[in-house]
C-alpha positions as a Markdown table, in Angstrom:
| # | Residue | x | y | z |
|---|---|---|---|---|
| 1 | Met | 43.7 | -17.0 | -133.7 |
| 2 | Val | 42.4 | -17.0 | -137.0 |
| 3 | Gln | 44.0 | -18.8 | -139.9 |
| 4 | Asn | 46.8 | -18.3 | -142.1 |
| 5 | Lys | 48.6 | -15.4 | -140.0 |
| 6 | Thr | 52.3 | -14.4 | -138.8 |
| 7 | Met | 52.2 | -11.9 | -136.3 |
| 8 | Gly | 55.5 | -11.6 | -134.8 |
| 9 | Lys | 56.7 | -12.1 | -130.9 |
| 10 | Tyr | 53.1 | -11.3 | -129.1 |
| 11 | Glu | 51.6 | -13.7 | -131.8 |
| 12 | Leu | 47.8 | -15.2 | -130.1 |
| 13 | Asp | 46.7 | -18.5 | -130.9 |
| 14 | Tyr | 43.7 | -18.8 | -129.2 |
| 15 | His | 42.1 | -15.4 | -129.4 |
| 16 | Ile | 40.3 | -13.7 | -132.0 |
| 17 | Thr | 42.7 | -10.9 | -133.7 |
| 18 | Pro | 42.8 | -9.1 | -137.0 |
| 19 | Pro | 44.9 | -10.3 | -139.9 |
| 20 | Lys | 46.2 | -6.9 | -139.8 |
| 21 | Gly | 45.4 | -3.2 | -138.4 |
| 22 | Leu | 43.5 | -2.2 | -135.7 |
| 23 | Leu | 40.5 | -4.5 | -133.9 |
| 24 | Asn | 37.6 | -3.2 | -131.3 |
| 25 | Asp | 34.1 | -3.8 | -130.3 |
| 26 | Pro | 32.5 | -7.1 | -130.8 |
| 27 | Asn | 29.9 | -6.8 | -133.5 |
| 28 | Gly | 27.2 | -9.4 | -134.5 |
| 29 | Leu | 27.5 | -12.1 | -132.4 |
| 30 | Ile | 25.4 | -14.9 | -133.6 |
| 31 | Gln | 24.9 | -18.7 | -134.0 |
| 32 | Phe | 23.7 | -19.0 | -138.1 |
| 33 | Asn | 22.9 | -22.1 | -139.8 |
| 34 | Gly | 25.1 | -24.1 | -137.1 |
| 35 | Val | 28.2 | -21.7 | -137.6 |
| 36 | Tyr | 29.2 | -19.0 | -135.3 |
| 37 | His | 30.0 | -15.8 | -136.6 |
| 38 | Val | 31.4 | -13.4 | -134.8 |
| 39 | Phe | 32.0 | -10.1 | -136.6 |
| 40 | Tyr | 34.1 | -6.9 | -135.3 |
| 41 | Gln | 35.1 | -3.0 | -135.3 |
| 42 | Trp | 38.0 | -3.0 | -137.8 |
| 43 | Asn | 40.4 | -0.4 | -139.3 |
| 44 | Gln | 42.0 | -2.7 | -142.0 |
| 45 | Asn | 44.7 | -0.5 | -142.7 |
| 46 | Glu | 45.7 | 1.4 | -139.7 |
| 47 | Thr | 46.2 | 0.8 | -136.0 |
| 48 | Asn | 43.9 | 3.8 | -135.1 |
| 49 | His | 40.4 | 4.6 | -134.7 |
| 50 | Thr | 40.1 | 6.3 | -138.2 |
| 51 | Thr | 37.9 | 4.7 | -140.2 |
| 52 | Lys | 35.9 | 1.5 | -139.1 |
| 53 | Ser | 34.5 | -1.8 | -141.5 |
| 54 | Trp | 33.3 | -5.2 | -140.1 |
| 55 | Gly | 35.8 | -7.3 | -140.1 |
| 56 | His | 35.0 | -11.2 | -139.9 |
| 57 | Val | 35.6 | -14.7 | -138.5 |
| 58 | Thr | 33.3 | -18.2 | -138.6 |
| 59 | Ser | 33.8 | -21.0 | -136.5 |
| 60 | Lys | 31.5 | -24.8 | -136.0 |
| 61 | Asp | 33.4 | -25.1 | -132.5 |
| 62 | Leu | 34.4 | -21.2 | -131.3 |
| 63 | Ile | 38.2 | -22.6 | -131.1 |
| 64 | Gln | 39.3 | -22.4 | -134.9 |
| 65 | Trp | 38.3 | -19.2 | -136.6 |
| 66 | Thr | 38.4 | -18.4 | -140.3 |
| 67 | Asn | 38.4 | -15.4 | -141.9 |
| 68 | Gln | 35.9 | -14.3 | -144.2 |
| 69 | Pro | 35.2 | -11.1 | -146.5 |
| 70 | Val | 34.6 | -7.9 | -145.1 |
| 71 | Ala | 31.2 | -7.8 | -144.3 |
| 72 | Leu | 30.6 | -4.0 | -144.4 |
| 73 | Glu | 32.4 | -1.2 | -145.8 |
| 74 | Pro | 32.1 | 2.5 | -145.3 |
| 75 | Asn | 31.3 | 3.3 | -148.8 |
| 76 | Asp | 27.4 | 4.8 | -148.9 |
| 77 | Trp | 26.6 | 8.0 | -147.9 |
| 78 | Phe | 24.8 | 6.9 | -144.6 |
| 79 | Asp | 28.0 | 5.3 | -143.2 |
| 80 | Lys | 31.1 | 7.1 | -145.4 |
| 81 | Asp | 33.2 | 7.8 | -142.1 |
| 82 | Gly | 32.8 | 4.1 | -140.5 |
| 83 | Cys | 30.6 | 1.2 | -140.0 |
| 84 | Tyr | 30.2 | 1.5 | -136.4 |
| 85 | Ser | 28.8 | -1.7 | -133.7 |
| 86 | Gly | 25.7 | -3.6 | -133.8 |
| 87 | Ser | 24.1 | -7.1 | -133.6 |
| 88 | Ala | 22.6 | -9.7 | -135.8 |
| 89 | Leu | 19.9 | -12.0 | -135.8 |
| 90 | Ser | 18.1 | -14.8 | -137.9 |
| 91 | Tyr | 15.1 | -14.4 | -139.4 |
| 92 | Glu | 13.4 | -16.8 | -141.8 |
| 93 | Asn | 16.7 | -17.8 | -143.3 |
| 94 | Lys | 18.5 | -14.7 | -143.3 |
| 95 | Leu | 21.3 | -12.8 | -141.7 |
| 96 | Tyr | 20.2 | -9.6 | -140.4 |
| 97 | Leu | 22.8 | -6.9 | -139.6 |
| 98 | Phe | 22.1 | -3.9 | -138.0 |
| 99 | Tyr | 24.8 | -1.0 | -136.8 |
| 100 | Thr | 25.7 | 2.6 | -137.0 |
| 101 | Gly | 26.2 | 4.7 | -139.8 |
| 102 | Asn | 29.1 | 7.3 | -138.9 |
| 103 | Val | 29.2 | 10.7 | -141.1 |
| 104 | Arg | 30.7 | 13.7 | -141.0 |
| 105 | Asn | 28.6 | 16.5 | -143.1 |
| 106 | Glu | 30.0 | 19.5 | -145.2 |
| 107 | Lys | 30.6 | 21.2 | -141.5 |
| 108 | Asn | 32.6 | 18.4 | -140.1 |
| 109 | Glu | 29.5 | 17.6 | -137.4 |
| 110 | Arg | 28.5 | 14.4 | -136.8 |
| 111 | Glu | 25.7 | 11.9 | -138.0 |
| 112 | Ser | 24.5 | 9.1 | -136.8 |
| 113 | Tyr | 22.1 | 6.3 | -139.1 |
| 114 | Gln | 20.8 | 3.3 | -137.5 |
| 115 | Cys | 21.6 | 0.8 | -140.6 |
| 116 | Leu | 20.3 | -2.6 | -141.6 |
| 117 | Ala | 22.3 | -5.4 | -144.3 |
| 118 | Val | 20.5 | -8.6 | -145.0 |
| 119 | Ser | 22.2 | -11.8 | -146.3 |
| 120 | Glu | 20.9 | -15.2 | -147.3 |
| 121 | Asp | 24.6 | -17.1 | -147.0 |
| 122 | Gly | 25.9 | -15.0 | -144.2 |
| 123 | Ile | 29.2 | -14.0 | -146.0 |
| 124 | Asn | 27.6 | -11.5 | -149.0 |
| 125 | Phe | 25.4 | -8.7 | -147.1 |
| 126 | Glu | 23.2 | -6.5 | -148.5 |
| 127 | Lys | 23.0 | -2.8 | -147.3 |
| 128 | Lys | 19.2 | -1.8 | -146.8 |
| 129 | Gly | 20.0 | 1.6 | -146.0 |
| 130 | Pro | 18.9 | 3.6 | -142.5 |
| 131 | Ile | 16.2 | 2.5 | -141.4 |
| 132 | Ile | 16.3 | 5.0 | -137.6 |
| 133 | His | 17.0 | 8.8 | -138.0 |
| 134 | Gln | 18.0 | 11.3 | -135.3 |
| 135 | Pro | 15.3 | 11.3 | -132.3 |
| 136 | Ile | 14.7 | 14.7 | -130.9 |
| 137 | Gly | 16.4 | 15.5 | -127.4 |
| 138 | Tyr | 19.7 | 13.5 | -128.0 |
| 139 | Thr | 22.7 | 14.3 | -129.3 |
| 140 | Ala | 24.1 | 12.7 | -132.6 |
| 141 | His | 25.8 | 10.2 | -130.3 |
| 142 | Ile | 23.7 | 7.4 | -130.9 |
| 143 | Arg | 24.8 | 4.1 | -132.3 |
| 144 | Asp | 25.5 | 0.3 | -131.2 |
| 145 | Pro | 21.6 | -1.4 | -132.0 |
| 146 | Lys | 21.0 | -4.5 | -130.2 |
| 147 | Val | 18.0 | -6.2 | -131.7 |
| 148 | Trp | 15.9 | -9.4 | -130.3 |
| 149 | Gln | 12.7 | -10.5 | -130.6 |
| 150 | Thr | 10.6 | -11.8 | -127.7 |
| 151 | Asp | 8.2 | -15.0 | -127.7 |
| 152 | Asn | 5.0 | -12.9 | -129.0 |
| 153 | Asn | 6.6 | -12.0 | -131.9 |
| 154 | Asp | 7.7 | -8.6 | -131.6 |
| 155 | Trp | 11.0 | -7.1 | -132.3 |
| 156 | Trp | 13.2 | -4.6 | -129.7 |
| 157 | Met | 16.1 | -2.3 | -130.4 |
| 158 | Ile | 18.0 | -0.9 | -127.7 |
| 159 | Leu | 20.5 | 1.9 | -128.8 |
| 160 | Gly | 23.5 | 3.6 | -126.6 |
| 161 | Ala | 22.6 | 7.3 | -126.4 |
| 162 | Gln | 23.7 | 10.5 | -125.1 |
| 163 | Lys | 21.2 | 14.0 | -124.1 |
| 164 | Glu | 21.4 | 16.9 | -125.2 |
| 165 | Asn | 22.2 | 18.0 | -121.6 |
| 166 | Leu | 25.2 | 15.8 | -121.8 |
| 167 | Thr | 24.1 | 12.6 | -119.8 |
| 168 | Gly | 24.0 | 8.9 | -121.1 |
| 169 | Asp | 20.9 | 6.9 | -121.7 |
| 170 | Thr | 19.2 | 4.1 | -123.5 |
| 171 | Leu | 16.7 | 4.4 | -126.5 |
| 172 | Ile | 14.1 | 1.6 | -127.1 |
| 173 | Tyr | 12.6 | 0.9 | -130.3 |
| 174 | His | 9.7 | -1.7 | -131.2 |
| 175 | Ser | 8.7 | -3.1 | -134.4 |
| 176 | Thr | 6.9 | -6.0 | -136.2 |
| 177 | Asn | 8.5 | -5.9 | -139.3 |
| 178 | Leu | 12.2 | -5.4 | -138.7 |
| 179 | Thr | 12.4 | -2.1 | -140.8 |
| 180 | Asp | 9.4 | 0.0 | -139.3 |
| 181 | Trp | 10.5 | 1.7 | -136.0 |
| 182 | Val | 8.6 | 3.4 | -133.2 |
| 183 | Cys | 10.4 | 5.1 | -130.6 |
| 184 | Lys | 9.6 | 4.1 | -126.8 |
| 185 | Gly | 11.5 | 6.6 | -124.8 |
| 186 | Ser | 13.8 | 5.8 | -122.3 |
| 187 | Leu | 14.8 | 2.1 | -121.7 |
| 188 | Met | 14.8 | 3.3 | -118.3 |
| 189 | Asp | 12.2 | 5.8 | -116.7 |
| 190 | Gln | 14.2 | 6.5 | -113.4 |
| 191 | Lys | 17.7 | 6.5 | -112.9 |
| 192 | Asp | 20.4 | 8.3 | -111.8 |
| 193 | Glu | 23.2 | 10.5 | -113.8 |
| 194 | Phe | 25.6 | 8.1 | -114.7 |
| 195 | Gly | 28.3 | 9.2 | -117.2 |
| 196 | Tyr | 28.0 | 11.3 | -120.1 |
| 197 | Met | 27.3 | 8.2 | -122.5 |
| 198 | Trp | 26.3 | 4.8 | -122.4 |
| 199 | Glu | 27.7 | 2.6 | -125.5 |
| 200 | Cys | 27.3 | -1.1 | -126.6 |
| 201 | Pro | 23.9 | -1.6 | -124.5 |
| 202 | Asp | 22.8 | -5.3 | -124.0 |
| 203 | Leu | 19.8 | -7.0 | -122.4 |
| 204 | Val | 20.1 | -10.9 | -121.6 |
| 205 | His | 17.2 | -12.6 | -120.3 |
| 206 | Phe | 17.6 | -15.7 | -118.0 |
| 207 | Glu | 14.4 | -17.6 | -116.7 |
| 208 | Asn | 13.5 | -15.1 | -113.5 |
| 209 | Lys | 15.7 | -12.3 | -114.7 |
| 210 | Ser | 16.8 | -9.6 | -117.0 |
| 211 | Val | 20.4 | -7.9 | -116.9 |
| 212 | Phe | 21.0 | -4.8 | -118.8 |
| 213 | Ile | 24.7 | -4.7 | -120.0 |
| 214 | Phe | 26.0 | -1.3 | -121.1 |
| 215 | Ser | 29.3 | 0.5 | -120.9 |
| 216 | Pro | 29.3 | 4.1 | -119.3 |
| 217 | Gln | 31.6 | 6.8 | -120.3 |
| 218 | Gly | 32.7 | 9.0 | -117.9 |
| 219 | Leu | 32.6 | 7.8 | -114.4 |
| 220 | Thr | 34.6 | 9.0 | -111.2 |
| 221 | Ser | 37.1 | 6.5 | -110.2 |
| 222 | Lys | 36.2 | 5.6 | -106.3 |
| 223 | Lys | 38.7 | 3.1 | -105.0 |
| 224 | Asp | 39.1 | -0.1 | -106.4 |
| 225 | Glu | 36.1 | 0.8 | -108.8 |
| 226 | Phe | 36.3 | 2.4 | -112.2 |
| 227 | Asn | 40.1 | 3.1 | -112.5 |
| 228 | Asn | 40.2 | 2.1 | -116.8 |
| 229 | Ile | 39.5 | 5.3 | -119.0 |
| 230 | Tyr | 35.9 | 3.3 | -119.8 |
| 231 | His | 33.9 | 1.1 | -118.1 |
| 232 | Ser | 31.3 | -1.9 | -118.6 |
| 233 | Gly | 29.0 | -3.4 | -116.4 |
| 234 | Tyr | 25.3 | -4.4 | -115.8 |
| 235 | Leu | 22.1 | -3.9 | -113.7 |
| 236 | Thr | 19.8 | -6.8 | -112.8 |
| 237 | Gly | 16.2 | -6.3 | -113.0 |
| 238 | Glu | 13.1 | -7.1 | -115.0 |
| 239 | Phe | 12.1 | -6.0 | -118.6 |
| 240 | Thr | 8.2 | -5.8 | -119.2 |
| 241 | Lys | 5.9 | -6.3 | -122.0 |
| 242 | Phe | 5.7 | -2.7 | -122.4 |
| 243 | Gly | 9.7 | -2.3 | -123.6 |
| 244 | Lys | 11.2 | -1.4 | -120.1 |
| 245 | Phe | 14.1 | -2.1 | -117.6 |
| 246 | Lys | 13.1 | -2.2 | -114.2 |
| 247 | Pro | 16.3 | -2.4 | -112.3 |
| 248 | Asp | 16.5 | -4.1 | -108.5 |
| 249 | Asn | 18.1 | -3.1 | -105.3 |
| 250 | His | 21.9 | -4.0 | -106.9 |
| 251 | Ser | 24.0 | -1.7 | -108.1 |
| 252 | Phe | 25.8 | -1.5 | -111.3 |
| 253 | Lys | 28.3 | -3.7 | -110.9 |
| 254 | Glu | 31.5 | -3.9 | -113.1 |
| 255 | Leu | 31.5 | -7.1 | -115.3 |
| 256 | Asp | 35.6 | -7.1 | -115.1 |
| 257 | Arg | 37.8 | -5.9 | -112.9 |
| 258 | Gly | 41.0 | -5.7 | -115.1 |
| 259 | Phe | 42.9 | -3.3 | -117.6 |
| 260 | Asp | 41.2 | -4.5 | -120.4 |
| 261 | Phe | 37.7 | -4.7 | -120.9 |
| 262 | Tyr | 35.0 | -2.7 | -122.9 |
| 263 | Ala | 32.1 | -3.7 | -125.4 |
| 264 | Pro | 31.1 | -7.1 | -124.3 |
| 265 | Gln | 28.4 | -8.5 | -126.7 |
| 266 | Thr | 26.2 | -11.5 | -126.2 |
| 267 | Phe | 24.0 | -14.0 | -127.6 |
| 268 | Lys | 22.2 | -17.2 | -127.4 |
| 269 | Asp | 23.8 | -20.1 | -129.1 |
| 270 | Asn | 21.7 | -23.2 | -130.3 |
| 271 | Asn | 22.1 | -24.7 | -127.4 |
| 272 | Ala | 20.3 | -21.8 | -125.4 |
| 273 | Arg | 23.9 | -20.8 | -123.9 |
| 274 | Val | 24.3 | -16.7 | -123.3 |
| 275 | Ile | 27.8 | -16.5 | -124.7 |
| 276 | Leu | 29.9 | -13.3 | -124.3 |
| 277 | Phe | 32.7 | -11.6 | -125.8 |
| 278 | Gly | 34.4 | -8.6 | -125.2 |
| 279 | Trp | 36.9 | -6.2 | -126.3 |
| 280 | Met | 40.5 | -6.5 | -124.9 |
| 281 | Gly | 41.5 | -3.1 | -125.9 |
| 282 | Val | 40.2 | 0.2 | -124.0 |
| 283 | Met | 43.1 | 2.1 | -122.9 |
| 284 | Glu | 43.9 | 5.7 | -122.9 |
| 285 | Pro | 45.0 | 6.9 | -126.7 |
| 286 | Glu | 49.0 | 7.5 | -125.7 |
| 287 | Val | 49.2 | 3.9 | -124.1 |
| 288 | Glu | 47.7 | 2.4 | -127.2 |
| 289 | Ala | 49.7 | 4.0 | -129.6 |
| 290 | Ala | 52.8 | 2.1 | -127.2 |
| 291 | Ile | 51.4 | -1.2 | -127.6 |
| 292 | Pro | 54.3 | -3.1 | -128.8 |
| 293 | Thr | 52.3 | -5.3 | -131.7 |
| 294 | Ile | 52.0 | -2.1 | -133.7 |
| 295 | Gln | 55.2 | -3.0 | -135.1 |
| 296 | Asp | 54.3 | -5.7 | -136.6 |
| 297 | Gly | 51.0 | -4.3 | -138.4 |
| 298 | Trp | 48.1 | -5.0 | -136.0 |
| 299 | Val | 46.8 | -4.1 | -132.3 |
| 300 | His | 43.9 | -5.3 | -129.9 |
| 301 | Asn | 42.2 | -8.8 | -129.8 |
| 302 | Leu | 38.7 | -10.6 | -128.0 |
| 303 | Thr | 38.5 | -12.4 | -125.0 |
| 304 | Ile | 38.2 | -15.9 | -124.6 |
| 305 | Pro | 34.1 | -16.8 | -125.6 |
| 306 | Arg | 32.7 | -16.9 | -122.0 |
| 307 | Glu | 29.1 | -18.4 | -120.6 |
| 308 | Leu | 27.0 | -16.1 | -118.3 |
| 309 | Ser | 24.8 | -17.4 | -115.5 |
| 310 | Tyr | 22.6 | -15.3 | -113.4 |
| 311 | Ser | 23.2 | -15.9 | -109.6 |
| 312 | Asp | 21.7 | -14.4 | -106.4 |
| 313 | Gly | 22.5 | -10.5 | -108.2 |
| 314 | Leu | 25.5 | -11.8 | -109.9 |
| 315 | Leu | 26.1 | -12.2 | -113.5 |
| 316 | Ile | 28.4 | -15.3 | -113.1 |
| 317 | Gln | 31.3 | -15.9 | -116.3 |
| 318 | Gln | 32.8 | -19.1 | -116.9 |
| 319 | Pro | 35.1 | -19.7 | -120.2 |
| 320 | Val | 32.9 | -22.1 | -122.4 |
| 321 | Thr | 33.5 | -26.0 | -122.4 |
| 322 | Glu | 34.6 | -25.8 | -125.6 |
| 323 | Leu | 38.0 | -24.7 | -124.6 |
| 324 | Lys | 38.9 | -27.7 | -123.0 |
| 325 | Arg | 39.8 | -29.6 | -126.4 |
| 326 | Leu | 42.5 | -27.1 | -126.7 |
| 327 | Arg | 44.2 | -28.9 | -123.8 |
| 328 | Gln | 47.2 | -31.0 | -124.6 |
| 329 | Ala | 47.8 | -34.7 | -123.1 |
| 330 | Ser | 47.9 | -34.9 | -119.5 |
| 331 | Pro | 47.9 | -32.2 | -116.7 |
| 332 | Arg | 50.9 | -31.4 | -115.0 |
| 333 | Ile | 49.7 | -31.4 | -111.1 |
| 334 | Thr | 51.3 | -30.2 | -108.2 |
| 335 | Ile | 50.5 | -28.6 | -104.5 |
| 336 | Ala | 52.0 | -25.1 | -104.8 |
| 337 | Lys | 55.1 | -24.1 | -101.7 |
| 338 | Ala | 56.0 | -20.9 | -101.1 |
| 339 | Asn | 59.6 | -19.6 | -102.9 |
| 340 | Glu | 59.0 | -22.2 | -105.3 |
| 341 | Ser | 59.1 | -22.0 | -109.5 |
| 342 | Tyr | 57.4 | -23.9 | -111.7 |
| 343 | Arg | 57.9 | -23.8 | -115.6 |
| 344 | Leu | 55.4 | -23.6 | -118.0 |
| 345 | Pro | 56.5 | -25.4 | -121.0 |
| 346 | Thr | 55.1 | -22.4 | -123.5 |
| 347 | Val | 53.0 | -19.5 | -123.3 |
| 348 | Gln | 49.7 | -21.1 | -124.3 |
| 349 | Asn | 48.7 | -22.3 | -121.0 |
| 350 | Glu | 45.4 | -23.0 | -118.5 |
| 351 | Ile | 45.6 | -23.2 | -115.0 |
| 352 | Leu | 43.6 | -24.2 | -112.5 |
| 353 | Leu | 44.7 | -23.1 | -108.6 |
| 354 | Asn | 41.9 | -25.0 | -106.1 |
| 355 | Trp | 42.3 | -25.0 | -102.2 |
| 356 | Glu | 40.7 | -27.9 | -100.1 |
| 357 | Lys | 38.8 | -25.4 | -98.3 |
| 358 | Thr | 39.4 | -21.5 | -98.4 |
| 359 | Ala | 43.0 | -20.1 | -99.8 |
| 360 | Gly | 45.1 | -18.6 | -97.6 |
| 361 | Ser | 47.1 | -15.1 | -98.2 |
| 362 | Phe | 49.6 | -15.4 | -101.1 |
| 363 | Glu | 51.7 | -13.7 | -103.8 |
| 364 | Phe | 52.7 | -15.5 | -107.1 |
| 365 | Gln | 54.0 | -14.0 | -110.5 |
| 366 | Ile | 53.3 | -14.9 | -114.1 |
| 367 | Arg | 56.3 | -15.2 | -116.1 |
| 368 | Lys | 57.8 | -12.4 | -113.7 |
| 369 | Glu | 56.2 | -9.8 | -115.1 |
| 370 | Val | 52.3 | -10.1 | -113.6 |
| 371 | Ser | 51.5 | -10.3 | -110.1 |
| 372 | Val | 48.4 | -11.7 | -108.2 |
| 373 | Asp | 48.0 | -11.3 | -104.7 |
| 374 | Tyr | 45.4 | -12.1 | -102.1 |
| 375 | Lys | 44.8 | -11.2 | -98.7 |
| 376 | Glu | 42.6 | -14.0 | -96.8 |
| 377 | Glu | 41.9 | -11.6 | -93.7 |
| 378 | Ser | 40.3 | -8.8 | -95.8 |
| 379 | Arg | 39.5 | -11.3 | -99.0 |
| 380 | Arg | 41.2 | -8.6 | -101.7 |
| 381 | Ile | 42.4 | -9.8 | -105.0 |
| 382 | Lys | 44.9 | -7.6 | -106.7 |
| 383 | Val | 46.8 | -7.6 | -110.3 |
| 384 | Thr | 49.3 | -5.9 | -111.2 |
| 385 | Arg | 51.5 | -5.6 | -114.4 |
| 386 | Thr | 53.8 | -3.3 | -116.0 |
| 387 | Asn | 52.6 | -0.2 | -117.9 |
| 388 | Trp | 54.1 | -0.2 | -120.9 |
| 389 | Leu | 54.4 | 3.5 | -121.6 |
| 390 | Thr | 55.7 | 4.5 | -118.3 |
| 391 | Gly | 57.2 | 2.1 | -116.8 |
| 392 | Asn | 55.2 | 1.8 | -113.8 |
| 393 | Arg | 53.6 | -1.2 | -112.2 |
| 394 | Glu | 50.0 | -0.5 | -111.8 |
| 395 | Ser | 47.3 | -2.6 | -110.1 |
| 396 | Arg | 43.3 | -3.2 | -110.4 |
| 397 | Ala | 41.8 | -5.1 | -107.4 |
| 398 | Val | 38.5 | -6.4 | -105.7 |
| 399 | Thr | 37.5 | -7.7 | -102.6 |
| 400 | Leu | 35.5 | -11.0 | -102.8 |
| 401 | Lys | 32.0 | -11.5 | -101.7 |
| 402 | Lys | 33.0 | -14.8 | -100.8 |
| 403 | Pro | 36.1 | -16.7 | -99.6 |
| 404 | Leu | 38.5 | -17.7 | -102.5 |
| 405 | Val | 38.7 | -21.5 | -103.0 |
| 406 | Gln | 39.0 | -21.4 | -106.6 |
| 407 | Met | 41.2 | -19.3 | -109.5 |
| 408 | Gln | 41.4 | -20.3 | -113.3 |
| 409 | Leu | 44.1 | -18.5 | -115.6 |
| 410 | Phe | 44.3 | -18.5 | -119.4 |
| 411 | Leu | 47.5 | -17.4 | -120.6 |
| 412 | Glu | 49.5 | -16.2 | -124.0 |
| 413 | Ser | 52.2 | -14.3 | -125.0 |
| 414 | Ser | 50.5 | -10.9 | -124.0 |
| 415 | Thr | 46.9 | -11.7 | -122.3 |
| 416 | Leu | 46.0 | -13.1 | -119.4 |
| 417 | Glu | 42.2 | -13.9 | -118.3 |
| 418 | Leu | 41.7 | -14.6 | -114.7 |
| 419 | Phe | 38.4 | -16.5 | -113.5 |
| 420 | Ile | 37.9 | -16.4 | -109.5 |
| 421 | Asn | 35.4 | -18.5 | -107.5 |
| 422 | Asn | 33.8 | -20.3 | -110.7 |
| 423 | Gly | 33.3 | -17.0 | -112.3 |
| 424 | Glu | 32.3 | -14.7 | -110.1 |
| 425 | Glu | 34.6 | -12.1 | -110.6 |
| 426 | Val | 36.9 | -11.8 | -113.9 |
| 427 | Phe | 40.1 | -10.1 | -114.6 |
| 428 | Ser | 40.9 | -9.7 | -118.2 |
| 429 | Leu | 44.5 | -7.7 | -118.9 |
| 430 | Arg | 46.9 | -7.2 | -121.5 |
| 431 | Tyr | 50.7 | -7.5 | -120.9 |
| 432 | Phe | 53.9 | -7.4 | -122.6 |
| 433 | Thr | 57.6 | -8.5 | -120.9 |
| 434 | Thr | 60.5 | -8.4 | -123.1 |
| 435 | Thr | 62.2 | -11.6 | -121.2 |
| 436 | Glu | 61.5 | -15.3 | -122.4 |
| 437 | Val | 61.3 | -16.5 | -118.5 |
| 438 | Asn | 58.1 | -18.8 | -118.4 |
| 439 | Thr | 57.5 | -19.6 | -115.0 |
| 440 | Leu | 55.3 | -19.3 | -112.5 |
| 441 | Asp | 56.7 | -17.9 | -109.0 |
| 442 | Met | 55.1 | -18.9 | -106.2 |
| 443 | Asn | 56.4 | -16.2 | -104.1 |
| 444 | Ser | 54.4 | -16.6 | -100.7 |
| 445 | Cys | 51.7 | -18.7 | -99.3 |
| 446 | Thr | 50.1 | -19.4 | -96.3 |
| 447 | Leu | 51.4 | -23.0 | -94.3 |
| 448 | Gly | 48.9 | -25.5 | -94.6 |
| 449 | Lys | 46.6 | -23.6 | -96.8 |
| 450 | Glu | 49.1 | -24.8 | -100.3 |
| 451 | Pro | 46.7 | -24.6 | -103.6 |
| 452 | Glu | 46.8 | -27.6 | -105.6 |
| 453 | Val | 47.8 | -26.4 | -108.8 |
| 454 | Thr | 47.1 | -28.0 | -112.3 |
| 455 | Phe | 48.7 | -26.7 | -115.6 |
| 456 | Tyr | 47.6 | -27.9 | -119.2 |
| 457 | Thr | 49.2 | -26.5 | -122.5 |
| 458 | Leu | 47.2 | -25.4 | -125.0 |
| 459 | Lys | 47.3 | -25.7 | -128.7 |
| 460 | Lys | 44.8 | -25.0 | -131.5 |
């Protein structure tokens, strides 16, 4: 949470939330002059998506966040209907923001402009206006520039796009000076049709592998996959010196198996860590309109910061090590037994479950609201919550590649982030309970395979 806010019953402590209004996509993630900067899409005055500025918070430790003045306001002809998502980079001691200017013309038709703003102090930004205009063969759904520099001092930009045939794509541009950009076509030469729009594209480069992260819209659900309104995931492969991404033989994989995760963005910090933030808020409009925090004048939050690594076709997500500083005093450690209840002293908790070998089947419940169920034979893990609009129980699930040996939960008053097998799978979700019960209830557990549970109280 950023400083100096009172947000009601569901206030969050260690997640980034808006001071008021609506937050969505993380933008412009960077460490600039030793300070972490997180920008985000922000409707400052209402809890809907009618207009967007760039909110801005800073931190020296990824824990304590301070509100800064709004970085970008939609007050120019090229962004008058919204300063949409984008990225940041540091060059020659200046901070560059690349973003999409959203415009509705006199016929209410959409126009999109890829824009630049520059700052010398990281706080006050001067808009430079559009640097890329509408490409041929695409609708006006062109947005979310992600920019980076390669070792040979070339600059690359990728943009989420929609072709005129209403299929999703990602465009790639090249520059030698950050202001003049040449379109090199699609990022991938060969691809199957995959939804009607690709938002928030990102390329992550590890030592021997590149990972293309994007958020396709319009996928059809199948069994345990693609059951939210929109999705975020990745392909692994190679980024060539010619500006093409060549996928390998691994299929598209969802980054997060929970209900509420979208529009992730990554950056490399000064320690060469790849760190990711996502938006915990994507949902059907009617569900969003019913979120209980709206009565307190705010809605949505970002995930905790996660460090990414690559292993055998998988992106591994783990909470950044700085979050250990949130732990208060000594942990409480116990062997969890079936039909036992464990009190949580606050609603801010980190909970670790470790098995001596592998987990047996179990089911436990957090605060009488969120259920986590694991079947040893199938290795399928299911997370269930109550839909706050309909009152119905709803689930998301995944089948693990390996037997379960470890789980890590970050819990707040209305958020849960669950990391499985040291980050091989993750579930992110909002939940809302009217009860004051703060317990973990172990409803069932295979005899002889009880987990060791460590409880930490978290506080900034």
